[in-house]
N, C-alpha and C positions, 0 to 999 in steps of 0.2 A: 064155575069155570071162568066167569067174568072177573071174579075176585082174584083168582090166581093170575090171570093175565095182567091185572092192574099192578100186582106186586112185582111181577117179572119186569115190567116196563119202568119201574122206579129205580133210582139209585139205592144201593143197599149199604148202609154204614155199619161196618163190622169191627171197628177198632183194631185193624190188622197192622201189626208192626213186627219187625224182627224179634224184638222183645216188647212185652207189654207191661207198663207200670202197674204194679199190683195195688198202688194207692187208689186207682180208679176202681179196681175190682172189689174194694172193701164195701160191698153191697150198700150203696147209698139209697136205701129203700125209704120212700116217703109213705107213711102209713098212719092210720089212727089206731089207738089201742082198742083191743077187743077181748072178749072173754070167751072161754070154751062153753060147751053146752048148747042149749037151744036158744042162743042169743041172735043178735042181728047178723053176725058173721058165721053162724054155726054151719052153714052150707057152703062156705067159701072154698073155691078151688084154686089150685096152684099148677101152673104150667110154664115150661119154657116155650118161647114163641118169638114172633116178629111183630113189632109195633110199627104201624104205618103212620107217618108224620106228614102233615099238610104244609102248604106254603107259609103258614104263620107259625111254624114250629110247634104245632099242637098234635098230640097223639089222638087219632080219631078212630082207629080200629086195630085189631090184632088177629093173627092166625096162630094157632097152637101147633106144636110139633105133631099132634095127632091129626092135623088138617081141619080143625074146627075154626070157623071164622065168626068174629063178633064185632059189631059196631059198638063204640063206647057211648053210653047214655049222656056223657058230658065230655067235652074236650079236655085233654090232659096236657099240662105244661110242667117242665122241670128244667133246672139249670143245665143238666147234662144233655138236653136236646139242643144241639147247636146247629144242625144242618136241616134246612127245610126240604120238603118233597123227597123224603128218603124213608128207609126202614131200619130200625134198630133191633138188635138181638137183645131180648129181655127175659127176666123171670117175672111172671105176672101172677098176682093174687087178685081174684075177682069173684063176684057173685053173678050168676046168670039172671038176667031180667026176663028173657024169653029165649027162644031158639036161635035168635040172630043178634041179640043185644046183651051187653054185659055192663055191670057196675064195677068200676075199678076200685080195689081196696088198697093195693100197694104195688109198686113196680120198681125194678132196678135193672140197670144195664148190665149185660153179661159180656165180658170180653171174648172175642172170637179170634182164633189163630188160624192162619193158613201156613202150610209147610213151605219151607225154603230149602234149597239144596244145601247140604251141610258145609260145603266149601265156601259158601257166601258169608258165613259167620266168622267174625274175628276170634271169638271165643265160644266154647261149647260147654258152659257150666252145667253140672248135674247135681246140684246140692239136693239132699234128700227131702222128700215130703211124703205124705201118705195119701193113698187113693181110697176114698170111701165107696165110690161107685163109678161106673163107666158104662155108657149105653149109647146105642145108635137111635137117632130119631126115626120115627115111622117111615118117613120119606127117604131115609138114607142120606139126607143132605148134611146132617151134622153128626159128629161124634161128641157126646157130652160127657163131662167129667165132674164129679164132686170131689174136691181136694181138701185135705186137712193140712193146713199151713201152720207151722210153729213160728210165732212172732213175738214182738215185745216193743216197748217204747224206750227211746233214748232221749233224755232231756225233754220230756213231755211231748216228744214227737215220735211218730211211727214211720220210719223210712219205708221206701217202696221196695218190695220184692220185684224181680223181673222174671218173665217167663217167655218161652218161645217154642217153636216146633221145627226141628231139622228133619229133612228127608235124606236118609242115608243111601237107600238103594231102591230102585224100581225094577223088578224082574218080570220079564215076559216069558212065560213057559212055552214049550213047543205046542201045546194045545191052545195057546192064545190067552190063557189065564194070567192075570196081572196081580203081582204081590208087591205091596209097597211097605217099606220099613221106615217108621217114624221114630224119632228120639225126642222125648219131652225135655226141654231145657228149663232150668230153674237156678236163679242166682239169689242166694240168701242176702247178699249185700251187707254182711256183717251184722245183721239184725239179731238180737238175742232171742232165744227160744223159750220164752217165759210161759206162753200159753198157746192153745191151738184154736184156730179159726177155720170154719168150714166155708169154702168158696167154690163157685161154679165157673167152669170154662167150657166154651164150645169150640170145636175144631170144624172149620168149614171144609168139606171134602170137595174135590174137583167136580165141577158140573159136567165136564166133558172127559171122556176116557176115564171114568171113575174106576179105581182099582177094584178087583174082585175080592181081594183079601188085604186087610190092614194088620200089620204087626206093630204094636206100639210099645216102646221100651221106656220105662220110668225108673228112676233111682229112688227107692224108698228107704225108710229107716231100718227095715228088715232085709235090705239088699235089693238087687235088681229085680224088677218085675216086668214081665212081657205078657201083654194081652193080645188076643187075636179077635178080629171083628170081620164079619162078612156083610157088606152093605146090601 
């Protein structure tokens, strides 16, 4: 309970923009090499979660989407940790040291989108991509997505994809049930489609008056896809 209160009182850094530069999303994971089998990292776990950062811009603890909290056995620093006393949305690879402590193996920042009314966007690009997976966090706070992005390099550089989330409609039914319609935005920005990368994105759902049903529309290479979620 105290741990949850501590996170709530901190600023939470979510990389929220109308469009998010995908160059940051290209999972800048800092890790050591490891082997499969009964090796040093054979019991490694992977979770989406929130990394708590102290005043010295050091990661000190994290809480997973399943609600498990761990203190890091050593402070963590990275170039992408720019804001002190905050919380970052991350993909975390770790080993459990004990029930309350973990050893960090690798970590990368996950971009987080919040919906904006569709009329606030100057453009609403829906270039196709593929969705490998989509699921709600246990708390219902996040809608997570595993995306398959086709990309390539131009003159030894890989330009940035941009993504966003438009809210088209919010319906309140006679019984008080609220249904929201989201549209996932993606601008390929002229990038060639030479190969496919897997990337993760989180959608931060409203903390107040959270909708009862979410309808998410995505343009894929196989045509329009609509998924329904109940937080």
